[in-house]
C-alpha positions in Angstrom: -7.4 -4.7 -32.1 -6.3 -1.1 -32.6 -6.8 -0.4 -28.9 -4.8 -3.4 -27.9 -1.9 -2.2 -30.1 -2.1 1.2 -28.6 -2.0 -0.1 -25.0 0.9 -2.5 -25.8 2.8 0.4 -27.5 2.4 2.7 -24.5 3.4 0.0 -22.0 6.4 -0.9 -24.2 7.6 2.8 -24.3 7.2 3.0 -20.5 9.1 -0.2 -19.9 11.9 0.7 -22.3 12.1 4.2 -20.7 12.4 2.7 -17.2 15.0 0.2 -18.3 17.1 3.0 -19.9 16.8 5.1 -16.8 17.8 2.2 -14.6 20.8 1.4 -16.8 22.0 5.1 -17.1 21.3 6.1 -13.5 24.4 6.3 -11.3 24.7 7.0 -7.6 28.2 8.3 -6.8 27.7 7.3 -3.1 26.8 3.7 -3.8 29.1 0.7 -4.0 29.7 0.0 -7.7 29.3 -3.8 -7.3 26.0 -3.5 -5.4 24.7 -0.9 -7.8 25.5 -3.2 -10.8 23.7 -6.1 -9.1 20.6 -3.9 -8.4 20.6 -2.8 -12.1 20.8 -6.4 -13.4 18.1 -7.7 -11.0 15.8 -4.7 -11.9 16.2 -5.3 -15.6 15.5 -9.0 -15.3 12.4 -8.5 -13.3 11.1 -5.8 -15.6 11.7 -8.0 -18.7 9.8 -10.8 -16.9 6.9 -8.6 -16.1 6.7 -7.3 -19.7 6.7 -10.9 -21.0 3.9 -11.9 -18.7 2.0 -8.8 -19.7 2.2 -9.7 -23.4 1.2 -13.4 -22.9 -1.6 -12.6 -20.4 -2.7 -9.4 -21.9 -6.5 -10.1 -21.9 -6.5 -11.3 -18.2 -4.5 -8.4 -16.9 -5.9 -5.5 -18.9 -9.6 -6.4 -18.4 -9.4 -5.6 -14.7 -8.3 -1.9 -14.9 -10.7 -1.4 -17.8 -13.6 -2.7 -15.7 -12.6 -0.5 -12.8 -12.4 2.6 -15.1 -15.7 1.9 -16.8 -17.5 1.5 -13.4 -15.8 4.4 -11.6 -19.0 6.2 -10.8 -20.6 3.1 -9.4 -17.5 2.4 -7.4 -17.5 5.8 -5.8 -21.2 5.6 -4.9 -20.9 2.1 -3.4 -17.7 3.1 -1.5 -19.5 6.0 0.2 -22.4 3.8 1.0 -20.1 1.1 2.4 -18.4 3.6 4.7 -21.8 5.0 6.0 -23.5 1.7 6.6 -20.5 0.0 8.3 -21.3 1.8 11.6 -25.0 2.2 11.0 -27.0 1.3 14.1 -24.4 2.5 16.6 -24.9 5.7 18.6 -21.6 7.2 17.7 -21.7 6.1 14.1 -18.6 6.7 12.0 -16.8 8.1 15.0 -15.9 4.5 15.8 -13.8 4.4 12.6 -11.4 6.9 14.2 -11.5 5.9 17.9 -9.3 2.7 17.7 -6.5 4.2 15.7 -6.4 7.3 18.0 -6.3 5.1 21.1 -3.5 3.0 19.6 -1.4 6.1 18.9 -2.0 7.4 22.4 -1.1 4.1 23.9 2.2 3.8 22.0 3.0 7.5 22.9 2.3 6.9 26.6 4.4 3.7 26.7 7.4 5.1 24.9 7.3 8.7 25.9 5.8 8.9 29.3 6.4 5.4 30.9 9.6 4.5 29.1 11.2 7.7 27.7 14.7 6.1 27.6 13.2 3.3 25.4 11.8 5.9 23.0 15.3 7.5 22.6 16.7 4.0 21.9 14.2 2.9 19.3 14.2 6.1 17.3 18.0 6.3 17.1 19.3 9.5 15.7 15.9 11.1 14.9 15.7 14.5 16.5 12.0 15.2 16.3 9.6 14.3 19.2 8.8 10.6 19.2 5.0 11.2 18.8 5.7 13.0 15.5 8.0 10.3 14.3 5.6 7.6 15.4 2.5 9.0 13.8 4.2 9.7 10.5 4.9 6.0 10.3 1.8 4.4 11.8 -0.8 6.4 9.9 -0.1 4.6 6.5 0.0 1.3 8.4 -3.6 1.9 9.7 -4.8 2.4 6.1 -2.9 -0.7 4.8 -4.1 -2.9 7.6 -7.8 -1.9 7.3 -7.7 -1.9 3.5 -6.1 -5.4 3.3 -8.5 -6.9 5.9 -11.7 -5.4 4.4 -10.6 -5.9 0.8 -9.8 -9.6 1.5 -13.3 -10.2 2.8 -15.1 -8.1 0.1 -16.4 -11.1 -1.8 -17.6 -12.9 1.3 -19.4 -9.8 2.6 -21.0 -9.0 -0.7 -21.7 -12.6 -1.6 -25.2 -11.7 -2.7 -23.7 -9.5 -5.4 -21.2 -12.2 -6.5 -24.2 -14.4 -7.4 -25.6 -11.8 -9.7 -24.6 -12.6 -13.3 -24.7 -9.0 -14.6 -22.8 -7.4 -11.7 -19.0 -6.7 -12.1 -17.7 -8.3 -9.0 -14.2 -7.0 -9.8 -15.1 -3.7 -8.3 -15.9 -5.1 -4.8 -12.3 -5.1 -3.4 -11.6 -1.5 -4.6 -14.9 -0.4 -2.9 -13.5 -1.6 0.4 -10.2 0.1 -0.1 -11.7 3.5 -1.1 -13.9 3.2 2.0 -10.8 2.8 4.1 -9.3 5.8 2.3 -11.9 8.1 3.9 -10.5 7.4 7.3 -6.9 7.7 6.0 -7.7 11.2 4.7 -8.9 12.2 8.1 -5.7 11.0 9.8 -3.5 12.8 7.2 -5.2 16.0 8.1 -4.8 15.2 11.8 -1.1 14.5 11.2 -0.6 17.8 9.4 -2.3 19.6 12.2 -0.2 17.8 14.8 3.0 18.7 13.0 1.9 22.3 12.7 1.3 22.4 16.5 5.0 21.6 16.9 6.0 24.3 14.4 6.6 22.0 11.4 4.1 23.5 8.9 3.3 21.8 5.5 5.4 22.6 2.5 6.0 21.3 -1.0 7.6 18.1 0.4 4.3 17.4 2.3 2.5 17.0 -1.0 4.4 13.7 -1.4 1.9 12.0 0.9 -0.5 12.0 -2.0 2.1 10.1 -4.1 2.8 7.6 -1.3 -0.9 7.1 -0.6 -1.4 6.3 -4.3 1.5 3.8 -4.1 0.0 2.1 -1.1 -3.5 2.1 -2.8 -2.3 0.4 -6.0 -0.1 -2.1 -4.0 -2.9 -3.1 -1.6 -5.4 -3.3 -4.5 -3.2 -5.8 -6.3 -2.7 -7.8 -3.1 -6.4 -7.8 -2.3 -7.3 -9.3 -5.7 -5.1 -12.3 -4.7 -6.3 -12.6 -1.1 -10.0 -12.1 -1.9 -9.9 -14.8 -4.6 -8.2 -17.3 -2.3 -10.2 -16.7 0.8 -13.4 -17.9 -1.0 -11.9 -21.4 -1.1 -9.6 -21.2 1.9 -11.4 -19.3 4.7 -8.5 -19.7 7.1 -6.7 -17.1 5.1 -8.5 -14.4 7.1 -6.9 -15.5 10.3 -3.5 -15.9 8.7 -3.7 -12.3 7.4 -4.8 -11.1 10.9 -1.7 -12.7 12.4 0.5 -11.4 9.6 -0.6 -7.8 10.3 0.1 -8.2 14.0 3.6 -9.4 13.1 3.9 -6.8 10.3 3.7 -3.8 12.5 6.8 -4.9 14.2 8.6 -6.2 11.1 8.1 -2.7 9.5 10.2 0.1 11.0 7.2 2.0 12.5 7.9 1.9 16.2 11.7 1.6 15.7 14.3 3.2 13.5 15.7 1.0 10.8 19.0 2.9 10.9 19.7 1.3 14.3 20.2 -2.0 12.5 23.4 -3.3 10.8 23.7 -2.8 7.1 22.9 -6.4 6.3 19.8 -6.5 8.4 18.7 -3.2 7.0 18.7 -4.7 3.5 16.5 -7.6 4.7 13.9 -5.3 6.3 13.9 -3.1 3.2 12.5 -6.0 1.2 9.2 -5.3 2.9 7.4 -3.0 0.5 5.6 -1.2 3.4 9.1 0.0 4.5 9.1 2.2 1.3 5.7 3.7 2.2 6.5 4.3 5.9 9.9 5.9 5.1 8.2 7.9 2.4 5.7 9.4 4.8 8.6 10.4 7.1 10.5 11.8 4.2 7.5 14.0 3.4 6.8 15.1 6.9 10.2 15.1 8.7 13.3 14.5 6.5 12.2 16.6 3.5 13.5 14.2 0.9 11.9 13.8 -2.6 10.8 10.3 -3.6 13.0 10.2 -6.7 16.1 10.7 -4.6 15.5 7.1 -3.3 15.8 5.8 -6.9 16.3 2.0 -6.3 13.7 1.8 -3.5 11.2 3.5 -5.8 12.1 1.2 -8.7 11.9 -1.9 -6.5 8.5 -0.9 -5.1 6.9 -0.2 -8.4 8.3 -3.3 -10.0 7.0 -5.4 -7.1 3.6 -3.6 -7.3 3.3 -4.3 -11.1 4.1 -7.9 -10.5 1.5 -8.0 -7.6 -1.2 -6.4 -9.7 -0.6 -8.5 -12.7 -0.6 -11.7 -10.7 -3.7 -10.6 -8.8 -5.5 -9.9 -12.1 -4.6 -13.3 -13.4 -5.6 -15.2 -10.2 -8.9 -13.2 -10.0 -9.8 -13.8 -13.6 -9.0 -17.5 -13.4 -11.0 -18.2 -10.2 -13.8 -15.8 -10.9 -16.0 -18.4 -12.6 -16.1 -20.5 -9.5 -17.0 -17.8 -6.9 -20.7 -18.1 -7.2 -20.6 -21.9 -6.9 -18.7 -21.8 -3.6 -20.4 -18.8 -2.1 
């Protein structure tokens, strides 16, 4: 009971602090009317999230607690998952890097070599070479795509573990996401090396990629708890997600610059949470902008992520008792 009071107190302090910061924050360049609307919406959503947290405390908190308690097992299984995924093939884990590299080279060839005028059009006022601008946006998408696909199928792939009464099946989605994180770490190093070849060496701003990677990790984890729970009962969800990812790479400003759109369309596309991540990577590598300078985008992303994780924890907890029967 004491631990519960402590957690609620800490969360209350964080929520109140965030509410005060949202209310007191002022952007002199923003339209006063739009800024007020953003403040009101942010406060309402935060209050709603806090209310759900209080009423569904047990279902929400049990998930991060289980993940923390089994952190050593998670790390061990994640490394094993990564190694065994390509076991039996001659090139082994090399295949984990081949497809993303070929994809980058294909886009680079099409937009830079075959259609150079098109590259100038899609990147708008960006002055850096298109290959740098492209890879800074597509690397986080590779991680998101692989993590979501594998995390969604975690319970299906490890169905023999789901049927074990003593096994904490809540750790299965995060195992898949950490496994995808290994490949992402390689591509981050590759990206830093590529930028260095063009004379753009890493600096303090580059360290923000760790923050944006953590943002994406928490967001996709919350999303995977929803999708992995539903796909057990609705197998078609896997195909739907595959199509959504194909559409998503074009609905996210990865291959094109969002600044080429009208202000109204820009707002629509910024609703996509992956826009915050992609733009964040480019802020870290190219534009040299700190994440707290994009206050409302940061607040929107984390409010949405908290909602996603809370909803995912509730859905997973409620459907968990039926997994073994279906699988």
